[in-house]
N, C-alpha and C positions, 0 to 999 in steps of 0.2 A: 476312305479309310484314314483315320488319324493315327499317327504313330504315338503321339503323346496327347493325352487329354489335359486341357488346361486346369481342370478341377483337381487333377491328381498331383499337380505340382505343389511344393511347399508354399505356404502363404508368405513366408519371409522372402523378399525379392532376391537377396543374395543367395539363399539356399536354393531357390528356384533356378537361378543362373548356374549354380554348380551342377544341379541335376541336368539342366539342358546341355551343359558342356560335356558331361559324362555320356549323355545320350548321343550327342554329336560325334564323339570319339568312337562310340560303338557302331554307329551308322557308317562312319568313314571306313572302319575296319571291314564291315560287311561289304561295302561298295568295292573296296580293293580286292577282296576275296572273289567277288562275282566278276570283276574285270579280268582277273587272272584266269578264272574258270572259262569265261567267254573266249579269251585269247587262246587258251589251250584247246578249245573246241573249234578253233578256226575263225572266230569272229574277227572282222576287220575293225580298224580304228574308226572308220566311217560309221559302222554299225554301233559300235560302243558309244561314240560321241553322240549319235542321234538318240540312243536310248537314255543318255544322261542329260540331254538337252544342251549339248555343247558341240563345238566343231571337232572334227577329227584331230586337228592339230592341238587344240586345247586338251583333249582327252589324252593324247599321246604324251604331251609335255607333262601334264599333271601326274599321270599314273606311271610314268617311267622315271620321274625325277629322282626317287630314292635309289633306283638301280644305277642311274647315271652318276649319282654322287659316289656310290660305292666303287664304281669302275674308275672314276676320276681319282679317288684316293688310292686305289690299287695301282693305277698307272703312275701316280706321282712318285711312288717308291721303286719304280721299275727303271731298268737301264735300256728299255726298248726305245728306239726312235719312233717317230710318228708313223712311218710306213710299216714298221714291224708291228706296232700296236694295232694298226688298221687290219693287217693280215690276220692277226690273232682273233680280232673281233669278227671279221668276216668268216673265218673258219668256224667259230662258235655258232654264229647264226646259221650257217649251212648245216651243222650237226643238229641243231634244234629243229630246223625245218624237216630234215630227214626223219627224225624221231616222230614228229607230228604226222608225217605222211604214213609211216609204217604203223603207228598206233591207231590211226583212223581207218586203216585198210582192213 
């Protein structure tokens, strides 16, 4: 199955590149959405990485990059020390895991 038929692209190479860039952004948004759905259904990073043809570590790094950036920015304006910030993060992860367990039961 082809996502884009070459014959459907504009004949002008620059216009074709613009169309491909738009399609790539759309596919990336769909991938991110599906990764989030897979994680919320309990898929592991190993499973996600395998499905995407990459390692677990690569998948985790790529698909959590934005979340980590937001957390870094949020922490930069905080007066929490490193231990306090780690405690807050650990508590949040625990809450998310509890929600997943109760929603899948």
